[in-house]
C-alpha positions as CSV (number, residue, x, y, z in Angstrom):
1,P,70.6,136.5,-43.3
2,L,68.6,138.9,-41.3
3,Y,67.6,141.7,-44.4
4,S,65.9,143.7,-41.1
5,V,69.8,143.8,-40.0
6,I,71.0,143.8,-43.4
7,G,68.3,147.4,-44.3
8,Q,69.5,149.3,-41.4
9,K,72.6,148.6,-42.3
10,V,72.3,150.0,-46.1
11,R,70.2,152.7,-46.7
12,G,69.2,154.6,-49.6
13,G,71.5,155.3,-52.3
14,N,71.3,153.6,-55.9
15,L,72.9,151.0,-57.9
16,K,73.0,151.6,-62.3
17,E,72.6,148.1,-64.4
18,G,75.2,146.1,-64.5
19,S,76.9,146.9,-61.3
20,E,78.0,144.4,-58.6
21,L,77.9,145.3,-55.4
22,Q,80.6,142.4,-52.9
23,L,79.5,142.7,-49.0
24,E,82.3,140.5,-47.1
25,I,81.8,142.3,-43.7
26,A,79.4,142.9,-40.3
27,D,80.5,146.0,-39.1
28,L,78.8,148.2,-42.0
29,E,77.6,151.7,-42.4
30,M,76.8,152.6,-45.9
31,E,74.2,155.6,-46.8
32,N,73.5,156.8,-50.6
33,L,76.0,155.1,-52.3
34,S,75.6,155.0,-55.8
35,L,77.3,152.6,-57.7
36,D,78.0,152.5,-60.8
37,G,80.6,150.2,-61.8
38,S,82.2,147.2,-58.7
39,L,82.9,147.5,-54.9
40,L,83.6,144.4,-52.9
41,I,84.7,145.5,-49.4
42,H,86.3,142.5,-47.7
43,A,87.5,141.7,-44.2
44,T,89.8,139.5,-43.1
45,D,88.4,139.1,-39.7
46,P,84.2,139.9,-40.4
47,M,83.0,138.9,-36.5
48,G,85.9,139.0,-33.9
49,H,90.0,138.0,-34.0
50,L,91.6,135.2,-32.9
51,E,92.8,134.3,-29.6
52,N,95.3,131.4,-29.6
53,G,93.8,130.6,-32.6
54,I,90.5,130.4,-31.9
55,L,88.0,133.0,-33.2
56,S,87.0,135.3,-30.0
57,Y,83.6,137.2,-31.3
58,S,84.3,140.5,-30.1
59,H,84.7,144.8,-31.6
60,K,87.5,143.9,-33.4
61,C,86.6,143.7,-36.0
62,G,86.9,145.6,-39.9
63,R,84.9,148.4,-39.8
64,C,83.6,151.1,-42.9
65,H,81.1,153.5,-43.2
66,L,80.0,155.8,-46.7
67,K,78.2,157.8,-46.8
68,N,77.1,160.5,-50.0
69,V,79.9,157.9,-51.3
70,T,79.6,157.7,-55.9
71,V,82.1,155.4,-56.8
72,K,82.2,155.2,-61.3
73,N,84.8,152.1,-62.5
74,E,84.1,150.1,-65.7
75,G,83.7,147.5,-64.1
76,I,82.7,143.7,-64.4
77,D,83.1,142.9,-68.1
78,W,80.9,141.8,-69.5
79,E,82.0,140.3,-72.4
80,E,83.5,137.8,-71.1
81,D,82.1,134.6,-69.1
82,H,81.6,134.0,-66.0
83,L,81.5,131.8,-63.1
84,F,79.2,134.1,-60.4
85,W,78.9,131.5,-57.7
86,K,82.2,130.3,-57.7
87,H,83.1,134.5,-57.8
88,E,84.9,133.5,-60.7
89,V,84.2,137.7,-62.4
90,K,86.7,139.2,-64.9
91,R,86.4,143.0,-64.5
92,K,87.6,146.0,-66.7
93,G,87.5,147.6,-63.3
94,A,86.8,148.1,-59.4
95,L,87.3,149.4,-56.0
96,K,88.3,147.1,-53.3
97,I,88.5,147.9,-49.9
98,V,90.2,144.6,-47.8
99,L,89.9,145.9,-44.0
100,H,92.7,143.9,-41.8
101,G,92.4,142.5,-38.5
102,H,90.9,145.9,-36.6
103,S,90.6,147.7,-39.0
104,E,88.1,150.8,-40.4
105,F,88.2,152.6,-43.5
106,F,85.6,155.9,-42.9
107,A,84.7,158.1,-46.3
108,E,82.1,160.7,-47.0
109,N,81.2,162.9,-50.0
110,I,83.2,162.2,-51.9
111,T,83.2,160.7,-55.5
112,I,85.9,157.4,-56.8
113,T,86.5,157.5,-60.3
114,R,88.9,154.7,-61.0
115,D,90.5,151.4,-61.3
116,L,92.4,151.1,-57.0
117,T,92.6,148.2,-54.4
118,L,93.2,149.6,-51.0
119,E,94.2,147.6,-48.1
120,V,93.9,149.3,-44.6
121,P,96.8,147.0,-42.1
122,H,95.5,145.2,-38.7
123,G,95.4,149.2,-36.6
124,M,94.9,151.3,-38.6
125,R,91.9,153.4,-39.6
126,M,91.9,155.2,-43.5
127,H,89.7,158.0,-44.6
128,A,89.2,159.2,-47.8
129,E,88.6,163.0,-48.4
130,E,88.7,164.9,-51.5
131,K,91.1,168.0,-51.8
132,N,91.7,170.6,-54.4
133,G,89.4,168.2,-56.9
134,R,91.5,165.2,-56.1
135,V,90.9,162.6,-53.5
136,I,93.2,161.9,-50.8
137,F,93.9,158.7,-48.4
138,I,95.1,159.3,-44.5
139,T,96.0,156.6,-42.2
140,E,96.3,156.7,-38.5
141,P,96.9,154.5,-36.3
142,F,93.0,152.9,-35.0
143,E,92.3,153.0,-30.9
144,S,88.6,151.9,-30.9
145,S,87.0,149.6,-27.5
146,R,83.8,150.5,-28.0
147,P,81.1,148.3,-30.7
148,F,81.0,149.8,-34.1
149,W,77.0,149.2,-33.3
150,N,74.6,148.7,-30.8
151,Y,71.8,146.1,-30.9
152,S,68.2,145.7,-28.9
153,I,65.3,144.4,-29.0
154,N,62.3,146.9,-29.0
155,S,58.5,146.3,-28.0
156,E,57.8,144.3,-31.0
157,K,60.1,141.9,-30.8
158,R,62.0,143.8,-33.2
159,I,65.8,143.9,-33.3
160,V,67.3,147.8,-33.8
161,L,70.5,149.1,-34.1
162,S,72.3,152.7,-33.1
163,R,75.8,153.8,-33.6
164,A,77.6,153.3,-30.9
């Protein structure tokens, strides 16, 4: 993997001891995440969309934006046996975000403190926000014809990302 690219997509934050972070997504912007437990983000179409059964590399994929988000749950059950290499992990709790097709999950300045699975359907955008001390999830149609990131090469021949 190009760690210099990953480092531009995942910035700051902290993971408590024993926490688990699984990222199966390409279009991600994660800044100042505080994780105490398990967070799993999965895009069903991480690199583009299918056209007549053939992968077409495009911006039509799952996207996720997390900024100043705190996730707290019970996470991995460390009393059980696990086969991490086979993804056979027993958990007491987790935040799972599943992005189907061309969809987006967006959250800023919130805390999510429970075991939760969020499924964002193809063509939809889910926005998480706090109101009156509770986190609510608003799903609306998602129409974006532009890429999530712009990639360029600087004078030192390094890949530089900027938000589109």
